N, C-alpha and C positions, 0 to 999 in steps of 0.2 A: 332620308332615314327618320329624321325627326317627324316629318309630316306623316309618314307611314305609321309611326308609333301612335300619334294622336288620332289618326283615322281609325286605327284598330281599337283604341280606347273608346272612341265614339260608338263604334259598332257594338262593343261589349255592353256599354251602358244602354244602348238603344234596345238590345235584345232583352236585357234584364228588365227594362221599363216597358217592354212590349210596344215599342215605338218604331214601326217598320219604316217610316219616312227617314228617321235618323240612320237606320241601317242602310237603306238604299243610297243615301248621300255619302255615308262612310265608305261603302263599297266602291262607289264611283270615284271618290278621292283616292282610295288605295290603287285603283286602276290607273289613275293619273300618275301616281308615284312610280309604279312599275314601268309605265310607258316612258317616263322621262329618264329612268335609270337604264333603259334599253332592253328590259325584259318584256318583249311584246307578247309572247305567248301567255305569260302570266297576266299581263294586263287584259288581254282578251277574255281569259277565263274569269277574272274578277268583274269586268264590265258586264259579261253575260249574266252573271249572278245578280248584279245590280239591276239589269233590265228585267229579269224574271220577277224579282221582288217588286219593282215599280209597276210592272204590268198587273201582278196579282192584286195590288192595293190601289190601282188606278191613280198613281202618282204621276200625272202627265208632265208636269214641269221637269221633275227629275228624269223621267223616261226620255224626254227630248234631249236633255243633257247627255244622258248615257249613249243614246243612238248617235249623237254627233261625235262623241269620243270614240265609239266603235268605228265610225266612218274614217276618222283620222288614223287609228292604229292599223286598220286593214289596208289603208292606202300605202303605209310604210312597207307593207309586204307585197305591194304590187297587185293586190286583189281589188282592182278599181271598180268592177261591177258590184262586188259586195259593199265596198266603201260608199259608192253612190247610192245604193239601196238604203243604207242606214241614214245618209244625209237627207234623202228625200222623205224618209219616215220622220226624221227629226223636224224637217221643214213643215210637213203636214200638221204635226202636233203643234208647232209654233204658230202656224196660221190659225188653227182652231182656237188657240189660247190668246190670239192677238197679242203675242209677245214680240214686239219690234226688235228687241235685242237679239233673241234667239233666231228670228227670221234673217237678220243681217249676218249672224254667224254662219248660218247654213248656206246662204248665197255666196259668202266668201269662200267657204270650204268646197262647195260645188265648183266654183271657179278654179280652185286649186286642182281638183281631180280632172276637169276638162283640160287644164294646162298640161297635166301629166299625160294626157291622151293626145297631145299636140293639137289642140283646138283652141288656140290663143285668142282668137276674136271672140268666141263664145265665152271663154274664161273672163275676159275683160268686161263683157256685158254683165256678167254676174258680180264681178268686183265692184262695178260702178253702182249697181243696185244697192249693195251693202254699204258702200261709201256714202251714198246719199242719205240713207237711213241713219247711219252713225253720226254724220255731220249734223243732221237735224236735231239728234238727241245729245249732241256735244259729248259723245263717248269717245274720248281721245285715244284710249288704248287700242280699240279696234280700228279706229281711223288710221292709226300708224300701220296696222297689219294690212289694211286695204291698199294704202300707198305702196307698202313693201311688195305686195303681190302684183300690183299693176306694174311696178318697176321691173319685177322679175319677167313679166310677159313682154315688156319692151326689150329686155335683154335678149330673150329668145328670138324675137323678131328683128334683132340687130339694130334697134333704135336706142343706141347706148346713151346719147345726150339726154333723151327723154327719161330714160331709166334713172340716170344720175339725179335729175330733177325730182323725180318721185321719191328716191331714197333719201335725199336731203330733206324733203318735207317730213318723211317719217322720222329722220334723225332729229329734226327740230322738236317734234312732239316728245320724243324720248328724253332729250336734254331738258326740256321744260317741265315735263310732268313725271317721268319715270327714269331718272338718271341711273339708278342702280339695277334696273331690270336685266335679267339674263337674256331676254329677247332682243336686247339692243345689239347683240352679236349678229343677229339675222341682217340688220341694216348695214353694219360694218362689213360683213362678208359680202353683201350685195354690192356695196360700193367698191369693194376690192375687185370683184369679178367684172363690174362695168369698166372700171379704170384699166384693167388688164386688156380689155378689147379696144379701149381708146389709146392703148400703148403708152399710158402714163404710169410707169412702173413705180415711181416714187410715191404717188398717191395710193396705188394698189397696195404696196408694202406697208404704208402708214395705217390703212384701215384693216389690213390683215393682222397687224400687230395689235391693234385695239380689240379685234375680234378674239384673238388668242387670249388676251388678258381677261376679257370678260368671261370667256368659256372656263378658264382656269379658276377665276375667282368664284364663280357660281356653280362650279362642278357640272357644267352643261355638256352632256355626252354628244349631242348633235352639233353643238357649236364647235367642239373639238374635231369632230369628223369633217365638218365642212371646212374648217380652217386648214386641216391637213391636206384636203383635196385642193384647196386654193393655192396652198404652198406649192404643190406639185405643178399646178397650172403655170404659176409664175416662173418656176425653175425651167419648165418646158419651153416657155416663151423666150427665156434667156439662153436656151441651148444647153442647159446643164442636165442632160438626160438621165445620167446615172442617179443624181440626187432626186430628180423628179420622179423616177421609177420607185425609189425608196419611199417618198411621201405618198404616192398613189397606192403602193402596196400596203402601207400602214392604214390608209383610209379604207382600202378594201377589207382588210382584216377586221376593222371596227364594224363596217357594214354587214359583213358576214356573221359576226358575233351577235349583232342585233337583228339579223335577218331582214335588213333593209334592202329589199329586192331591187327597187328602182335605182338606188345609188350604185349597186353592183354593176348594173348594165353600163352606166357611164364610165365607171372606173375600169372595167375590163377593156373598154374602147381605148381609154387613155393609156393603159399599160401596153396595149397592142402597138399604139403609135410610137411611144418612147422606146419600146424594145426594138421596133423596126429601125429607129434612128440610131440605136446602139449597135446595129448589125446582128442582134440576137434574134434571128428569123424564126427559130424553133419556138421560142417563147412568144414572139409576136403572133405567130399563127395560133398557138394555144389560146392566148388571150382573145384574139379575134373570133375564133370559133365559139368560145364561151360567151362572148358578147352577143354574137348572132343567135346562139341557142336561147339565151335569156330573153332577148328582144322578141324573137319569134314566138316564144311561149307566152309573152305578154300581150302583143298586139296581133291578134288574129280575128278573122271574120266573126267567129263565134262570140268572142268577148265583145266586139263592137255591137253586134246585134243584141246581146244581153243588156248592154248599157242603154241602148236606144229603147228597148222594151221597158226598162225600169223608169226612164224618164217619161215615156208615154203613159205608163200606168199611173204615175204620180199626177200628171196633168188631168187624166180622166177622173181619178178620184177627187181631185180638187174641184173640178167642175161639177161633179155630182153632188158634192157636199154644199157648194155654193147654191146650186139649184134647189 
């Protein structure tokens, strides 16, 4: 709320001073505020205003930032083809500007989108490009994100010991350089999830507790959502299905409120499984059908082809510019 107040003040001053660069930056920051508070539609609306202003005044650095943010917010809604389109646009601008930091950010985020499309090997390739750039520049905050995302890919491919190693590298960076950061909860939640699958419930609950504390202290909407989901996973592993269903339902309510399409898919599946264990077959069927409906609407041939076309167009444009 405070950040949003000052971003609006910046915009007002920039308009009065006929300073479009200030207005574009202010709008971009307002979009970030709405995104972090869970109002994704408002975030998109503001980001698009920022993009239009940056395009009109040829503000390439700011436009690259806005495109990257649009890529992130569209991914939360499951619109991965649109998300990747914006990330490749941002990457193309960053390439032209020779901005290593922005190049690394986009390779990291393209990796995230590929992971969401179940292409973990390609995701890791992009994360490693970003990690190499960030290590060379000694940019420790994005290095922690790269380790976090590589760890997440190891979790998905069931390489849990490797995931824990990556998460602890990320945690070491946070403890050394950014101990009060809200994003530290991403690491604690990642460690909790990995330890769940290593069946080390004491460690899992330890890191889940840390994640909850960080999310509450920093008023982190996404941290609370993930912690609630992890709580359900632990309760499910312990056979406490009624409590697990309560946690998963709360997490689903949060994800529906913020229109986080991808989270809803996973949570519908979890709710189907715990309802089945409780013998509530009618609810289990309802959740499973909703899970299938959401998943089928996200992963279909048309979307896969659109995503392939976006990547191909980016590579062709890049080669033409280099030539």
